PyMOL Python script that loads the backbone (N, CA, C, O; Angstrom):
from pymol import cmd

cmd.read_pdbstr("""\
ATOM      1  N   MET A   1    -104.582 112.140 285.646  1.00  0.00           N
ATOM      2  CA  MET A   1    -103.558 112.932 286.288  1.00  0.00           C
ATOM      3  C   MET A   1    -102.744 113.622 285.193  1.00  0.00           C
ATOM      4  O   MET A   1    -102.378 113.006 284.192  1.00  0.00           O
ATOM      5  N   LYS A   2    -102.473 114.886 285.397  1.00  0.00           N
ATOM      6  CA  LYS A   2    -101.715 115.666 284.421  1.00  0.00           C
ATOM      7  C   LYS A   2    -100.264 115.758 284.873  1.00  0.00           C
ATOM      8  O   LYS A   2     -99.972 116.139 286.006  1.00  0.00           O
ATOM      9  N   LEU A   3     -99.355 115.398 283.958  1.00  0.00           N
ATOM     10  CA  LEU A   3     -97.928 115.428 284.247  1.00  0.00           C
ATOM     11  C   LEU A   3     -97.247 116.515 283.427  1.00  0.00           C
ATOM     12  O   LEU A   3     -97.586 116.738 282.265  1.00  0.00           O
ATOM     13  N   LEU A   4     -96.291 117.181 284.043  1.00  0.00           N
ATOM     14  CA  LEU A   4     -95.462 118.176 283.372  1.00  0.00           C
ATOM     15  C   LEU A   4     -94.148 117.499 283.005  1.00  0.00           C
ATOM     16  O   LEU A   4     -93.501 116.872 283.845  1.00  0.00           O
ATOM     17  N   VAL A   5     -93.766 117.633 281.749  1.00  0.00           N
ATOM     18  CA  VAL A   5     -92.520 117.034 281.266  1.00  0.00           C
ATOM     19  C   VAL A   5     -91.614 118.176 280.817  1.00  0.00           C
ATOM     20  O   VAL A   5     -91.959 118.923 279.901  1.00  0.00           O
ATOM     21  N   ARG A   6     -90.462 118.311 281.459  1.00  0.00           N
ATOM     22  CA  ARG A   6     -89.550 119.427 281.185  1.00  0.00           C
ATOM     23  C   ARG A   6     -88.225 118.912 280.623  1.00  0.00           C
ATOM     24  O   ARG A   6     -87.919 117.722 280.692  1.00  0.00           O
ATOM     25  N   ASN A   7     -87.458 119.833 280.072  1.00  0.00           N
ATOM     26  CA  ASN A   7     -86.131 119.581 279.522  1.00  0.00           C
ATOM     27  C   ASN A   7     -86.177 118.639 278.311  1.00  0.00           C
ATOM     28  O   ASN A   7     -85.274 117.829 278.107  1.00  0.00           O
ATOM     29  N   LEU A   8     -87.236 118.760 277.520  1.00  0.00           N
ATOM     30  CA  LEU A   8     -87.336 117.981 276.289  1.00  0.00           C
ATOM     31  C   LEU A   8     -86.448 118.602 275.216  1.00  0.00           C
ATOM     32  O   LEU A   8     -86.237 119.815 275.193  1.00  0.00           O
ATOM     33  N   SER A   9     -85.935 117.763 274.338  1.00  0.00           N
ATOM     34  CA  SER A   9     -85.207 118.268 273.179  1.00  0.00           C
ATOM     35  C   SER A   9     -86.186 119.082 272.335  1.00  0.00           C
ATOM     36  O   SER A   9     -87.366 118.743 272.248  1.00  0.00           O
ATOM     37  N   ARG A  10     -85.702 120.138 271.723  1.00  0.00           N
ATOM     38  CA  ARG A  10     -86.567 120.977 270.876  1.00  0.00           C
ATOM     39  C   ARG A  10     -87.102 120.197 269.672  1.00  0.00           C
ATOM     40  O   ARG A  10     -88.087 120.601 269.054  1.00  0.00           O
ATOM     41  N   SER A  11     -86.453 119.087 269.346  1.00  0.00           N
ATOM     42  CA  SER A  11     -86.888 118.291 268.192  1.00  0.00           C
ATOM     43  C   SER A  11     -87.887 117.187 268.564  1.00  0.00           C
ATOM     44  O   SER A  11     -88.434 116.533 267.676  1.00  0.00           O
ATOM     45  N   THR A  12     -88.133 116.972 269.855  1.00  0.00           N
ATOM     46  CA  THR A  12     -89.080 115.951 270.282  1.00  0.00           C
ATOM     47  C   THR A  12     -90.489 116.337 269.845  1.00  0.00           C
ATOM     48  O   THR A  12     -90.904 117.484 270.006  1.00  0.00           O
ATOM     49  N   THR A  13     -91.225 115.369 269.289  1.00  0.00           N
ATOM     50  CA  THR A  13     -92.587 115.629 268.811  1.00  0.00           C
ATOM     51  C   THR A  13     -93.616 115.140 269.817  1.00  0.00           C
ATOM     52  O   THR A  13     -93.301 114.360 270.716  1.00  0.00           O
ATOM     53  N   GLU A  14     -94.861 115.609 269.656  1.00  0.00           N
ATOM     54  CA  GLU A  14     -95.944 115.136 270.515  1.00  0.00           C
ATOM     55  C   GLU A  14     -96.121 113.634 270.367  1.00  0.00           C
ATOM     56  O   GLU A  14     -96.378 112.937 271.349  1.00  0.00           O
ATOM     57  N   GLN A  15     -95.985 113.129 269.143  1.00  0.00           N
ATOM     58  CA  GLN A  15     -96.133 111.692 268.899  1.00  0.00           C
ATOM     59  C   GLN A  15     -95.074 110.896 269.665  1.00  0.00           C
ATOM     60  O   GLN A  15     -95.390 109.864 270.258  1.00  0.00           O
ATOM     61  N   GLU A  16     -93.840 111.355 269.660  1.00  0.00           N
ATOM     62  CA  GLU A  16     -92.767 110.676 270.399  1.00  0.00           C
ATOM     63  C   GLU A  16     -93.047 110.695 271.902  1.00  0.00           C
ATOM     64  O   GLU A  16     -92.812 109.706 272.597  1.00  0.00           O
ATOM     65  N   LEU A  17     -93.544 111.813 272.392  1.00  0.00           N
ATOM     66  CA  LEU A  17     -93.884 111.939 273.811  1.00  0.00           C
ATOM     67  C   LEU A  17     -95.021 110.981 274.174  1.00  0.00           C
ATOM     68  O   LEU A  17     -94.982 110.327 275.216  1.00  0.00           O
ATOM     69  N   ARG A  18     -96.030 110.906 273.309  1.00  0.00           N
ATOM     70  CA  ARG A  18     -97.170 110.005 273.531  1.00  0.00           C
ATOM     71  C   ARG A  18     -96.707 108.544 273.580  1.00  0.00           C
ATOM     72  O   ARG A  18     -97.130 107.783 274.449  1.00  0.00           O
ATOM     73  N   ILE A  19     -95.843 108.165 272.648  1.00  0.00           N
ATOM     74  CA  ILE A  19     -95.334 106.787 272.609  1.00  0.00           C
ATOM     75  C   ILE A  19     -94.540 106.476 273.872  1.00  0.00           C
ATOM     76  O   ILE A  19     -94.681 105.396 274.445  1.00  0.00           O
ATOM     77  N   LEU A  20     -93.710 107.413 274.306  1.00  0.00           N
ATOM     78  CA  LEU A  20     -92.901 107.238 275.511  1.00  0.00           C
ATOM     79  C   LEU A  20     -93.776 106.953 276.731  1.00  0.00           C
ATOM     80  O   LEU A  20     -93.498 106.030 277.497  1.00  0.00           O
ATOM     81  N   PHE A  21     -94.838 107.753 276.911  1.00  0.00           N
ATOM     82  CA  PHE A  21     -95.702 107.595 278.079  1.00  0.00           C
ATOM     83  C   PHE A  21     -96.700 106.452 277.923  1.00  0.00           C
ATOM     84  O   PHE A  21     -97.119 105.862 278.918  1.00  0.00           O
ATOM     85  N   SER A  22     -97.083 106.135 276.702  1.00  0.00           N
ATOM     86  CA  SER A  22     -98.031 105.038 276.457  1.00  0.00           C
ATOM     87  C   SER A  22     -97.465 103.691 276.885  1.00  0.00           C
ATOM     88  O   SER A  22     -98.225 102.756 277.142  1.00  0.00           O
ATOM     89  N   ALA A  23     -96.163 103.579 276.965  1.00  0.00           N
ATOM     90  CA  ALA A  23     -95.537 102.338 277.431  1.00  0.00           C
ATOM     91  C   ALA A  23     -95.891 102.064 278.892  1.00  0.00           C
ATOM     92  O   ALA A  23     -95.726 100.942 279.372  1.00  0.00           O
ATOM     93  N   HIS A  24     -96.378 103.090 279.599  1.00  0.00           N
ATOM     94  CA  HIS A  24     -96.704 102.950 281.021  1.00  0.00           C
ATOM     95  C   HIS A  24     -98.203 102.995 281.293  1.00  0.00           C
ATOM     96  O   HIS A  24     -98.628 102.848 282.439  1.00  0.00           O
ATOM     97  N   GLY A  25     -99.010 103.196 280.248  1.00  0.00           N
ATOM     98  CA  GLY A  25    -100.464 103.223 280.434  1.00  0.00           C
ATOM     99  C   GLY A  25    -101.165 104.058 279.384  1.00  0.00           C
ATOM    100  O   GLY A  25    -100.558 104.502 278.409  1.00  0.00           O
ATOM    101  N   ASN A  26    -102.445 104.261 279.599  1.00  0.00           N
ATOM    102  CA  ASN A  26    -103.285 105.010 278.666  1.00  0.00           C
ATOM    103  C   ASN A  26    -102.997 106.515 278.743  1.00  0.00           C
ATOM    104  O   ASN A  26    -102.970 107.096 279.828  1.00  0.00           O
ATOM    105  N   VAL A  27    -102.786 107.129 277.590  1.00  0.00           N
ATOM    106  CA  VAL A  27    -102.557 108.572 277.498  1.00  0.00           C
ATOM    107  C   VAL A  27    -103.751 109.182 276.770  1.00  0.00           C
ATOM    108  O   VAL A  27    -104.034 108.821 275.627  1.00  0.00           O
ATOM    109  N   THR A  28    -104.459 110.118 277.436  1.00  0.00           N
ATOM    110  CA  THR A  28    -105.624 110.736 276.799  1.00  0.00           C
ATOM    111  C   THR A  28    -105.266 112.026 276.079  1.00  0.00           C
ATOM    112  O   THR A  28    -105.921 112.396 275.105  1.00  0.00           O
ATOM    113  N   GLU A  29    -104.231 112.713 276.549  1.00  0.00           N
ATOM    114  CA  GLU A  29    -103.833 113.969 275.907  1.00  0.00           C
ATOM    115  C   GLU A  29    -102.339 114.164 276.057  1.00  0.00           C
ATOM    116  O   GLU A  29    -101.743 113.818 277.077  1.00  0.00           O
ATOM    117  N   CYS A  30    -101.745 114.730 275.010  1.00  0.00           N
ATOM    118  CA  CYS A  30    -100.318 114.992 274.996  1.00  0.00           C
ATOM    119  C   CYS A  30    -100.107 116.311 274.256  1.00  0.00           C
ATOM    120  O   CYS A  30    -100.467 116.427 273.084  1.00  0.00           O
ATOM    121  N   THR A  31     -99.527 117.302 274.928  1.00  0.00           N
ATOM    122  CA  THR A  31     -99.387 118.626 274.337  1.00  0.00           C
ATOM    123  C   THR A  31     -97.996 119.182 274.571  1.00  0.00           C
ATOM    124  O   THR A  31     -97.534 119.261 275.709  1.00  0.00           O
ATOM    125  N   LEU A  32     -97.326 119.568 273.492  1.00  0.00           N
ATOM    126  CA  LEU A  32     -96.067 120.299 273.603  1.00  0.00           C
ATOM    127  C   LEU A  32     -96.381 121.785 273.623  1.00  0.00           C
ATOM    128  O   LEU A  32     -97.290 122.232 272.923  1.00  0.00           O
ATOM    129  N   VAL A  33     -95.653 122.548 274.406  1.00  0.00           N
ATOM    130  CA  VAL A  33     -95.841 123.993 274.442  1.00  0.00           C
ATOM    131  C   VAL A  33     -94.941 124.592 273.367  1.00  0.00           C
ATOM    132  O   VAL A  33     -93.730 124.373 273.351  1.00  0.00           O
ATOM    133  N   LEU A  34     -95.565 125.354 272.469  1.00  0.00           N
ATOM    134  CA  LEU A  34     -94.853 125.929 271.327  1.00  0.00           C
ATOM    135  C   LEU A  34     -94.694 127.434 271.469  1.00  0.00           C
ATOM    136  O   LEU A  34     -95.550 128.112 272.038  1.00  0.00           O
ATOM    137  N   ASP A  35     -93.594 127.944 270.947  1.00  0.00           N
ATOM    138  CA  ASP A  35     -93.364 129.388 270.882  1.00  0.00           C
ATOM    139  C   ASP A  35     -94.304 129.954 269.819  1.00  0.00           C
ATOM    140  O   ASP A  35     -94.329 129.454 268.694  1.00  0.00           O
ATOM    141  N   GLN A  36     -95.071 130.982 270.154  1.00  0.00           N
ATOM    142  CA  GLN A  36     -96.046 131.535 269.218  1.00  0.00           C
ATOM    143  C   GLN A  36     -95.397 132.155 267.988  1.00  0.00           C
ATOM    144  O   GLN A  36     -95.958 132.084 266.895  1.00  0.00           O
ATOM    145  N   ALA A  37     -94.248 132.752 268.147  1.00  0.00           N
ATOM    146  CA  ALA A  37     -93.591 133.429 267.033  1.00  0.00           C
ATOM    147  C   ALA A  37     -92.959 132.454 266.043  1.00  0.00           C
ATOM    148  O   ALA A  37     -93.033 132.658 264.832  1.00  0.00           O
ATOM    149  N   THR A  38     -92.333 131.387 266.565  1.00  0.00           N
ATOM    150  CA  THR A  38     -91.597 130.467 265.688  1.00  0.00           C
ATOM    151  C   THR A  38     -92.307 129.130 265.475  1.00  0.00           C
ATOM    152  O   THR A  38     -91.937 128.379 264.573  1.00  0.00           O
ATOM    153  N   ALA A  39     -93.312 128.821 266.283  1.00  0.00           N
ATOM    154  CA  ALA A  39     -94.032 127.534 266.253  1.00  0.00           C
ATOM    155  C   ALA A  39     -93.113 126.355 266.579  1.00  0.00           C
ATOM    156  O   ALA A  39     -93.409 125.216 266.220  1.00  0.00           O
ATOM    157  N   LYS A  40     -92.000 126.633 267.260  1.00  0.00           N
ATOM    158  CA  LYS A  40     -91.083 125.568 267.674  1.00  0.00           C
ATOM    159  C   LYS A  40     -91.294 125.269 269.149  1.00  0.00           C
ATOM    160  O   LYS A  40     -91.760 126.113 269.913  1.00  0.00           O
ATOM    161  N   SER A  41     -90.942 124.051 269.528  1.00  0.00           N
ATOM    162  CA  SER A  41     -91.106 123.605 270.906  1.00  0.00           C
ATOM    163  C   SER A  41     -90.307 124.475 271.870  1.00  0.00           C
ATOM    164  O   SER A  41     -89.192 124.900 271.566  1.00  0.00           O
ATOM    165  N   LYS A  42     -90.893 124.733 273.032  1.00  0.00           N
ATOM    166  CA  LYS A  42     -90.183 125.462 274.093  1.00  0.00           C
ATOM    167  C   LYS A  42     -89.437 124.493 275.014  1.00  0.00           C
ATOM    168  O   LYS A  42     -88.778 124.921 275.961  1.00  0.00           O
ATOM    169  N   GLY A  43     -89.539 123.188 274.739  1.00  0.00           N
ATOM    170  CA  GLY A  43     -88.796 122.203 275.529  1.00  0.00           C
ATOM    171  C   GLY A  43     -89.553 121.633 276.705  1.00  0.00           C
ATOM    172  O   GLY A  43     -88.962 120.991 277.573  1.00  0.00           O
ATOM    173  N   PHE A  44     -90.868 121.861 276.744  1.00  0.00           N
ATOM    174  CA  PHE A  44     -91.672 121.222 277.788  1.00  0.00           C
ATOM    175  C   PHE A  44     -93.080 120.976 277.270  1.00  0.00           C
ATOM    176  O   PHE A  44     -93.506 121.548 276.267  1.00  0.00           O
ATOM    177  N   GLY A  45     -93.788 120.107 277.983  1.00  0.00           N
ATOM    178  CA  GLY A  45     -95.145 119.781 277.571  1.00  0.00           C
ATOM    179  C   GLY A  45     -95.906 119.107 278.689  1.00  0.00           C
ATOM    180  O   GLY A  45     -95.398 118.946 279.799  1.00  0.00           O
ATOM    181  N   PHE A  46     -97.138 118.713 278.382  1.00  0.00           N
ATOM    182  CA  PHE A  46     -98.009 118.088 279.363  1.00  0.00           C
ATOM    183  C   PHE A  46     -98.547 116.769 278.816  1.00  0.00           C
ATOM    184  O   PHE A  46     -98.843 116.649 277.628  1.00  0.00           O
ATOM    185  N   VAL A  47     -98.667 115.784 279.704  1.00  0.00           N
ATOM    186  CA  VAL A  47     -99.234 114.488 279.349  1.00  0.00           C
ATOM    187  C   VAL A  47    -100.352 114.209 280.342  1.00  0.00           C
ATOM    188  O   VAL A  47    -100.153 114.297 281.553  1.00  0.00           O
ATOM    189  N   GLU A  48    -101.526 113.871 279.823  1.00  0.00           N
ATOM    190  CA  GLU A  48    -102.691 113.556 280.666  1.00  0.00           C
ATOM    191  C   GLU A  48    -102.914 112.053 280.638  1.00  0.00           C
ATOM    192  O   GLU A  48    -103.094 111.456 279.577  1.00  0.00           O
ATOM    193  N   MET A  49    -102.899 111.440 281.844  1.00  0.00           N
ATOM    194  CA  MET A  49    -103.144 110.007 281.983  1.00  0.00           C
ATOM    195  C   MET A  49    -104.293 109.830 282.982  1.00  0.00           C
ATOM    196  O   MET A  49    -104.189 110.278 284.123  1.00  0.00           O
ATOM    197  N   PRO A  50    -105.399 109.173 282.559  1.00  0.00           N
ATOM    198  CA  PRO A  50    -106.569 109.078 283.428  1.00  0.00           C
ATOM    199  C   PRO A  50    -106.384 108.163 284.646  1.00  0.00           C
ATOM    200  O   PRO A  50    -107.023 108.374 285.677  1.00  0.00           O
ATOM    201  N   ASN A  51    -105.525 107.160 284.535  1.00  0.00           N
ATOM    202  CA  ASN A  51    -105.310 106.228 285.632  1.00  0.00           C
ATOM    203  C   ASN A  51    -104.160 106.731 286.503  1.00  0.00           C
ATOM    204  O   ASN A  51    -103.022 106.827 286.043  1.00  0.00           O
ATOM    205  N   GLU A  52    -104.458 107.049 287.752  1.00  0.00           N
ATOM    206  CA  GLU A  52    -103.456 107.638 288.650  1.00  0.00           C
ATOM    207  C   GLU A  52    -102.275 106.707 288.885  1.00  0.00           C
ATOM    208  O   GLU A  52    -101.130 107.156 288.932  1.00  0.00           O
ATOM    209  N   LYS A  53    -102.546 105.402 289.034  1.00  0.00           N
ATOM    210  CA  LYS A  53    -101.461 104.444 289.265  1.00  0.00           C
ATOM    211  C   LYS A  53    -100.514 104.401 288.058  1.00  0.00           C
ATOM    212  O   LYS A  53     -99.295 104.379 288.229  1.00  0.00           O
ATOM    213  N   GLU A  54    -101.067 104.391 286.844  1.00  0.00           N
ATOM    214  CA  GLU A  54    -100.243 104.379 285.636  1.00  0.00           C
ATOM    215  C   GLU A  54     -99.440 105.668 285.517  1.00  0.00           C
ATOM    216  O   GLU A  54     -98.274 105.642 285.124  1.00  0.00           O
ATOM    217  N   ALA A  55    -100.063 106.796 285.856  1.00  0.00           N
ATOM    218  CA  ALA A  55     -99.382 108.086 285.782  1.00  0.00           C
ATOM    219  C   ALA A  55     -98.206 108.135 286.764  1.00  0.00           C
ATOM    220  O   ALA A  55     -97.120 108.602 286.418  1.00  0.00           O
ATOM    221  N   LYS A  56     -98.428 107.653 287.983  1.00  0.00           N
ATOM    222  CA  LYS A  56     -97.352 107.647 288.979  1.00  0.00           C
ATOM    223  C   LYS A  56     -96.233 106.694 288.572  1.00  0.00           C
ATOM    224  O   LYS A  56     -95.059 106.957 288.833  1.00  0.00           O
ATOM    225  N   ASP A  57     -96.608 105.576 287.926  1.00  0.00           N
ATOM    226  CA  ASP A  57     -95.627 104.620 287.422  1.00  0.00           C
ATOM    227  C   ASP A  57     -94.779 105.274 286.333  1.00  0.00           C
ATOM    228  O   ASP A  57     -93.557 105.124 286.320  1.00  0.00           O
ATOM    229  N   ALA A  58     -95.430 106.002 285.417  1.00  0.00           N
ATOM    230  CA  ALA A  58     -94.712 106.704 284.349  1.00  0.00           C
ATOM    231  C   ALA A  58     -93.779 107.755 284.947  1.00  0.00           C
ATOM    232  O   ALA A  58     -92.629 107.877 284.527  1.00  0.00           O
ATOM    233  N   LEU A  59     -94.270 108.506 285.918  1.00  0.00           N
ATOM    234  CA  LEU A  59     -93.461 109.535 286.575  1.00  0.00           C
ATOM    235  C   LEU A  59     -92.211 108.907 287.189  1.00  0.00           C
ATOM    236  O   LEU A  59     -91.097 109.387 286.981  1.00  0.00           O
ATOM    237  N   LYS A  60     -92.408 107.832 287.944  1.00  0.00           N
ATOM    238  CA  LYS A  60     -91.298 107.174 288.628  1.00  0.00           C
ATOM    239  C   LYS A  60     -90.273 106.620 287.631  1.00  0.00           C
ATOM    240  O   LYS A  60     -89.068 106.732 287.852  1.00  0.00           O
ATOM    241  N   ASN A  61     -90.748 106.027 286.543  1.00  0.00           N
ATOM    242  CA  ASN A  61     -89.856 105.368 285.593  1.00  0.00           C
ATOM    243  C   ASN A  61     -89.225 106.303 284.568  1.00  0.00           C
ATOM    244  O   ASN A  61     -88.159 105.994 284.034  1.00  0.00           O
ATOM    245  N   LEU A  62     -89.858 107.438 284.284  1.00  0.00           N
ATOM    246  CA  LEU A  62     -89.342 108.322 283.241  1.00  0.00           C
ATOM    247  C   LEU A  62     -88.590 109.542 283.766  1.00  0.00           C
ATOM    248  O   LEU A  62     -87.809 110.145 283.029  1.00  0.00           O
ATOM    249  N   HIS A  63     -88.812 109.915 285.027  1.00  0.00           N
ATOM    250  CA  HIS A  63     -88.127 111.072 285.600  1.00  0.00           C
ATOM    251  C   HIS A  63     -86.615 110.862 285.535  1.00  0.00           C
ATOM    252  O   HIS A  63     -86.097 109.845 285.996  1.00  0.00           O
ATOM    253  N   GLU A  64     -85.918 111.839 284.956  1.00  0.00           N
ATOM    254  CA  GLU A  64     -84.464 111.843 284.817  1.00  0.00           C
ATOM    255  C   GLU A  64     -83.932 110.737 283.908  1.00  0.00           C
ATOM    256  O   GLU A  64     -82.802 110.280 284.080  1.00  0.00           O
ATOM    257  N   THR A  65     -84.754 110.303 282.928  1.00  0.00           N
ATOM    258  CA  THR A  65     -84.254 109.382 281.907  1.00  0.00           C
ATOM    259  C   THR A  65     -83.816 110.195 280.697  1.00  0.00           C
ATOM    260  O   THR A  65     -84.260 111.329 280.513  1.00  0.00           O
ATOM    261  N   LYS A  66     -82.954 109.624 279.879  1.00  0.00           N
ATOM    262  CA  LYS A  66     -82.459 110.333 278.690  1.00  0.00           C
ATOM    263  C   LYS A  66     -83.387 110.095 277.515  1.00  0.00           C
ATOM    264  O   LYS A  66     -83.695 108.955 277.167  1.00  0.00           O
ATOM    265  N   VAL A  67     -83.829 111.194 276.907  1.00  0.00           N
ATOM    266  CA  VAL A  67     -84.638 111.160 275.697  1.00  0.00           C
ATOM    267  C   VAL A  67     -83.998 112.147 274.726  1.00  0.00           C
ATOM    268  O   VAL A  67     -83.900 113.337 275.025  1.00  0.00           O
ATOM    269  N   SER A  68     -83.565 111.661 273.573  1.00  0.00           N
ATOM    270  CA  SER A  68     -82.875 112.512 272.580  1.00  0.00           C
ATOM    271  C   SER A  68     -81.717 113.291 273.210  1.00  0.00           C
ATOM    272  O   SER A  68     -81.573 114.492 272.984  1.00  0.00           O
ATOM    273  N   ASN A  69     -80.911 112.610 273.984  1.00  0.00           N
ATOM    274  CA  ASN A  69     -79.725 113.185 274.647  1.00  0.00           C
ATOM    275  C   ASN A  69     -80.035 114.224 275.716  1.00  0.00           C
ATOM    276  O   ASN A  69     -79.121 114.904 276.183  1.00  0.00           O
ATOM    277  N   ASN A  70     -81.295 114.368 276.118  1.00  0.00           N
ATOM    278  CA  ASN A  70     -81.659 115.276 277.211  1.00  0.00           C
ATOM    279  C   ASN A  70     -82.210 114.451 278.367  1.00  0.00           C
ATOM    280  O   ASN A  70     -82.980 113.514 278.158  1.00  0.00           O
ATOM    281  N   LYS A  71     -81.814 114.803 279.582  1.00  0.00           N
ATOM    282  CA  LYS A  71     -82.360 114.139 280.762  1.00  0.00           C
ATOM    283  C   LYS A  71     -83.661 114.860 281.123  1.00  0.00           C
ATOM    284  O   LYS A  71     -83.643 115.981 281.632  1.00  0.00           O
ATOM    285  N   ILE A  72     -84.796 114.192 280.846  1.00  0.00           N
ATOM    286  CA  ILE A  72     -86.088 114.831 281.070  1.00  0.00           C
ATOM    287  C   ILE A  72     -86.462 114.809 282.561  1.00  0.00           C
ATOM    288  O   ILE A  72     -85.994 113.970 283.330  1.00  0.00           O
ATOM    289  N   ARG A  73     -87.314 115.756 282.931  1.00  0.00           N
ATOM    290  CA  ARG A  73     -87.838 115.821 284.298  1.00  0.00           C
ATOM    291  C   ARG A  73     -89.359 115.717 284.223  1.00  0.00           C
ATOM    292  O   ARG A  73     -90.006 116.427 283.454  1.00  0.00           O
ATOM    293  N   VAL A  74     -89.910 114.832 285.023  1.00  0.00           N
ATOM    294  CA  VAL A  74     -91.353 114.612 285.031  1.00  0.00           C
ATOM    295  C   VAL A  74     -91.874 114.863 286.434  1.00  0.00           C
ATOM    296  O   VAL A  74     -91.311 114.369 287.412  1.00  0.00           O
ATOM    297  N   LYS A  75     -92.964 115.642 286.533  1.00  0.00           N
ATOM    298  CA  LYS A  75     -93.583 115.852 287.841  1.00  0.00           C
ATOM    299  C   LYS A  75     -95.086 116.075 287.639  1.00  0.00           C
ATOM    300  O   LYS A  75     -95.548 116.293 286.519  1.00  0.00           O
ATOM    301  N   ILE A  76     -95.815 116.017 288.710  1.00  0.00           N
ATOM    302  CA  ILE A  76     -97.267 116.253 288.644  1.00  0.00           C
ATOM    303  C   ILE A  76     -97.495 117.736 288.369  1.00  0.00           C
ATOM    304  O   ILE A  76     -96.934 118.595 289.048  1.00  0.00           O
ATOM    305  N   ALA A  77     -98.319 118.024 287.372  1.00  0.00           N
ATOM    306  CA  ALA A  77     -98.610 119.410 287.008  1.00  0.00           C
ATOM    307  C   ALA A  77     -99.479 120.034 288.087  1.00  0.00           C
ATOM    308  O   ALA A  77    -100.381 119.388 288.622  1.00  0.00           O
ATOM    309  N   GLN A  78     -99.205 121.286 288.401  1.00  0.00           N
ATOM    310  CA  GLN A  78     -99.990 122.005 289.417  1.00  0.00           C
ATOM    311  C   GLN A  78    -101.166 122.719 288.773  1.00  0.00           C
ATOM    312  O   GLN A  78    -101.943 123.378 289.464  1.00  0.00           O
TER     313      GLN A  78
END
""", "prot")
cmd.dss("prot")
cmd.show_as("cartoon", "prot")
cmd.util.cbc("prot")
cmd.orient("prot")
């Protein structure tokens, strides 16, 4: 299941995002969306978790939690 993670701090790294979601299950892919001109984070990314139950657990537990002083939003990617 692919999850969209929004409102990330611009300083959050893919590794930090992977560690955050790995606490809830197996993460197969973790991608931050970067600005092409500056190569800096745009403040959102995607996390791919193969187990649907683990992904829903991560969504439920991480949605609207504080990460680097930002309240992140997690939802199923369309």
